[in-house]
N, C-alpha and C positions, 0 to 999 in steps of 0.2 A: 223462391221455391216451393213449389205445389205441394200439399199434404195431400197425397195418395193411403187409398186403401184399396184393399183390395176386391176383388170384382166379387160380387155375391148374388144370387136369386134369390128371391125369397116364395112362399106362397105366394100365387095370385090373392089383389086385395088394394085396396085402394087405400089403405092407411096404410101409413112410411113407418116402420120398425120404430120403439117405443126410444131408441136409443137416443136416433137423431134426431133428435130433439136439447140433446148434451154437450151437442155441438158451441163452444161460445167465443172461438175468434172471429179475429172484425175481419170482414170481407169471406165468411166462408158457413157455404151452409150443405146442406147433404142431400145426394139427388139417390135416386130411388133406380133399379132397373126391373120393374116388374109386369110380369103378360097379365094378359085377362083372360079367364080359360074359355072352354067353349059356350056352358053352362051359364055364360057372365054376359057375354058378348049375345048368347039367345033371348036375354032376359033386361024388359025393356026399362026394370024398375032400376034396376043400377046405378051408380050414377059414372060417366064420362071414365076410362081409366085409362091411358094411356098405354104402350111400357114406355117404361125408367130408368137412368141405371142409377147406382148404387155408389156416389166415390162423394167424397167432398170438394166444395164448386168449391172455387176462389176465385173473385172477383179482382178487378183491379188492381195487379199487380205491378205495370208499371211507374215505373219511379215520375212523380208528376213533371221534372223539370225535362222529362224525356218527351214530352207535349212536343216542347218547341221544335224538336228534330221533326217532325209529322208536318208545323207547319210552314216551316222553313223549306216543306219540301214541297210548298205543293205545287210552282208553276213548274217543280222538275216532271215532277206526277202528269201535268197537261203537255210538256215536250216527247215525254220516254213513253207517256201509258197512254196518251188517249187518241196516238197516233195509230195505234194498236187496233185501235176502232177502224172496223169495217161500217162504213156506211150503208145506211136500210136500202136505203134503190141498188144498190149493187148486191145487199147479201142474198143466199139464199133463203129460199120457205120451203118448208115443208111441201106446199102443190108444187115445187119441181118434182118430187119425186115419188111419188103415187098418182091412183088416179081418184080425179076429182071427177062427183058426182054430173057439170054440168056439162064434162065431155061427151060426144056422141056415142066413143067405141068406150066408155066408164064399164059395163057388164061383159066386155073380150076383157078388157084390160085388168079386172079384177082376178076374173079367171087366173090370166097368164102370172099371175103373181103366185094364185094358194097353185098352180102346179109346178111351180117356180119351189114354192118354198116344201113342197113335198118330197125336198133333196135331201130336207136340213131335219138333221136328231133331233128331239126331246130335250136329247142336254145342250144343245146350243138352244135350243128355245127357253128353258130354263133361265139361262145363263144371260139370253136378253133379253131376256122381260127383268129380272134383275137389276140389270144393269138402267134400264128404261127408266125401271118405279127409284132407281139412285136420281135419274135426273130429276121424273116428276116432282121431288121434291126438293124444287128452287127455291121454294118460298125460306122453304127453313137454311139454306143457305144466304141468302139475302140480308135475311134476318144476323144473322150470327157475324156477316162481315158486318152491318151496322153494331153490333158491340162494340167494335171496336173500338178505343179511345185513341180522339187526335184525327180520325180520317174516318170515321163513321157521317150519316148525310142527319144531318142537323133535324132539318124539316121535312124530308120528305121528297123534298122541292128544290135542296142547297147549293147554289153557282159552286161549288169546291170542287176542286181538279178529282180529287176521294171521291164527294160524290157522286159527279159525275161520273166517274167509270163505273163505280159498283152496281148503279142503274144499268148504263148501255153495257155490262158484260150483265148482266141479270137479261136482259136481251136477248143478244144474243144466244145465249143457255137454251133459258125459253124455249129455241124452235128443235132441243137436240130431242127434247121427252114427244114435245109434240109431232114430230117427224116419226120414232120409232113407235109410238102409242098406234099414231096411223096405221101403220105398214103391220103394227103384231092384229090390231082391230078389222084390219081388211082378207090378212091370211086365213084364220077361219080355225086356225092351230092352237087356239088358249080360251080361257074362260075369261073373260075382260071383267066379269064381275066381282073374279075372287083376285081379280089384277089392282082394280077401282077400288076393291076396300082396304089393301095394302098399304097403298100411296095412300088416303086417307088416314088409314095408322099411323106412315110414319112420321110422315105433317105435326100430325098429331102430337107426338112424343116428341120434335123438335131435337136437338144434340147438340151435346156439350163436348166441344174436342180439346176439351182444357186449352184452350186461348188463353182465357183469365183476361178478358176484355183488351189486351192488351197487343198491339197488330206488328211487336218482335217476331211474338206466336201465332197472330196470326197468316201472316206472308208465307210464315214457314210449311204452314199447315196448310194452304192451300196452292202454294208451291209444288210440295210432295204430293197433293190429290189431284191436281191439274195432267200432270206427265202420269199418274196413274191411269186417269182415266184414257186419254193416251193412247198411253197401251193396252187396254183394255178393250177401247174400241178397235184400237188397230187391228187388233186379233179377231178382233170378231166379223173386220173385215174380210182379214185373211182365208177365213175358217168358210163365210160366204163364197170366196171367190171358188174356193178349191170344192166346194161341193152344186158350183152352176149358176149360182145367184148373183149374175154382174148387179140388179140393180139394188138387191141388200148391200153388198161391198160396197157400192158407192156414196148407197146412203152410212155404212159404217165412215167410210174415208172420209168424208164429207164434216163428218165429226168430230173426229178424230184430229183431220184439220186447224178444225177451229181450236178443241181442247192445248195443242200443241200453239198457238201463238197465245193463247192465255195462259200458260205456260210459261211463254217468255217474259208477258209481263209483269208475273210477278217474282221471275225467277231475278229480274232487274232490278224489283223494289228493293229484295233479300242482299242482293249486289249491294247496291244504294247502300242501307246501311250498313256490311261489314268495310265501307270506305271512308262512311262516316262514324262507325263506332265497334268495333271489333271486337274488343270484349267483349261488347251487349250481347252484340253479337251472334257469337261461339255460344254465350253462356245459353240464353234462349233458344238455341238449336239442342244443345248436349242437355235439355232441359226437353223441350219436345220429343226427344229421340227415348228419353228413357221412360218419362209413358206414353209414348207408345203412337202410333199414328191410324186413331180410329177412321175407320170404313165412315161413311158418311150414312151409312144407310145400315149402322150396325143394330138398328133397332126395332127393323124388318119383320111387318107379322100380320096375318095371314088371318086372323082369328082362328088358327088352331094351330101351327106351329111357332111352338115358342122356340124353337132354335132355327127358326126358316134362314134368317143369314147363316148362321153357322153350314148347314145345309146346299145352298148355296153355290157360296162360297168355296164347299167342297167342290164343288159340280163343276166350275169355273177352271179350279186348281188343277182338276184331273183330265180338262180338254186342251188346258193351256191359252188360256185366255189372261185371268190372272195370277200370277203365283207368288210362293213366297219368296223364289229367286227373285222375282219384280222386287217387292221391295227390298231387301238389299240391293238388288244394280240403281234401284232410285237413289237411294242413298248415296251410294258411290259417284252418282252422276251429281249429285247437287254438291257436296262436299268437293270433288274436282273443280264444277263449276265454279262454284265461289271461290275457289285456290286456300281451301279451310289449309292444308297442311303448311302451305306460306305464311302464314298471318305471324303477324314479330309483333313486338312489342305489346304483347299480353301479361294482365297479371299472372298471381301464381293460379287460381284459381282461371285464369282462362285459359290458360296453358292447360291444367287439366282436362277441363272442358275439350278441346281441341284435339289432346290426346284421346278417349272414348269419344268421341265422332270418328274421328278418321281410321278407329280399331276399331269400328261399331261392323262395317257393310262382312269384314270375314270371322267377326265373329255370329251375325247372325248366318252366315251360310256356315257353317260348321254344326250353326242348330239344327238349322233346319236338314241338315244331310243326316246326324242322329234320331231327326223324328221321324223323317222317313223310314230309316233301318227296322225300326220299334215300330212303325204304321203295320200292322198288317191286316188287323180286322179290318172289313168296311161294314157297311149293314144298308140298306132297303129302304128308302121312302118314298109316299107318297107325295108332289107336290100339287096341291090346286087348281095355281095356275096351267095345268096341263090336265086338268080333269081328274085327278087324281092318281093317274100314270106314274107306275112307280122308277127309281133310280139308282144307282148306287151311288153312297155319298163314304 
């Protein structure tokens, strides 16, 4: 079980708090969550200092003997994961959905795109930008998958099924950020330089989802996240359609479809782990849920707003793109898909984990209802992505 510290924010500085060096547990190190101030951003003499997290980092928590499980599943992965990938020649590409400069009607098509985008609110564009930035941080996600023991791409071009899946998954996902980026660029509704800075900050910050190089934890995390992105893109598609931008609805819908297919792959892996090692898998699921599933872009920063991710998330919650209810619904869906309630033959610790996980969706909903009842105060903040126009958060 990973050691945990409460999340903390320290004053902007590149030096970690002095107590961080006092941790001496094996395979454990400290991470910080620090943001540069605007003054530091503009001072080129300052060392590079992306936002970082403050918590105890645990590495290689999976028992060494369980590596054999993943080696033995290489053929299974070939038959069950690689078949879910689409051939490149039959895959959609970003240029299928947005005007391309070599076409004779390029300028007219861009004008039409901009006219359609006028019907969409600033709230919507902030959420679409946040979704695009999350997709553009793809290098971080491939890096994360390649930290997982037993399934990582050891050479960069390994021929194991696990490595082939990771590279091909990355290649498919790469189109998502490219497509949303091009749409936003052509729309003229957003400040692309501020968006580009946010992407650079986010990739530089990296991500520690507390998966501990452990593929049990890693594939539970990706199962949750792929469903979350499927829901988010599906809702941006729905809202675009409601406001008359059918082309943008199609864009978001195709991305959501990819996310659903990837969700199928990752949930299949965890389903197989439940079949082989139900006790270890339910313990891993409980561990991830106790630590909470952190969103991939939670270190989002634009050089100005230290609470940018929280503000973006508030807008997404308010317009119904991704909400606290969705979090509980995803967990309930996964618990049902993996038949967690029906697991038998568990150890005492396994049964406790089973009870915890199965009761958690209802608990999350109750806590959210109480939080909503208390949350009456709102604030108005500027978003640099939309030229500092202010929105309610």
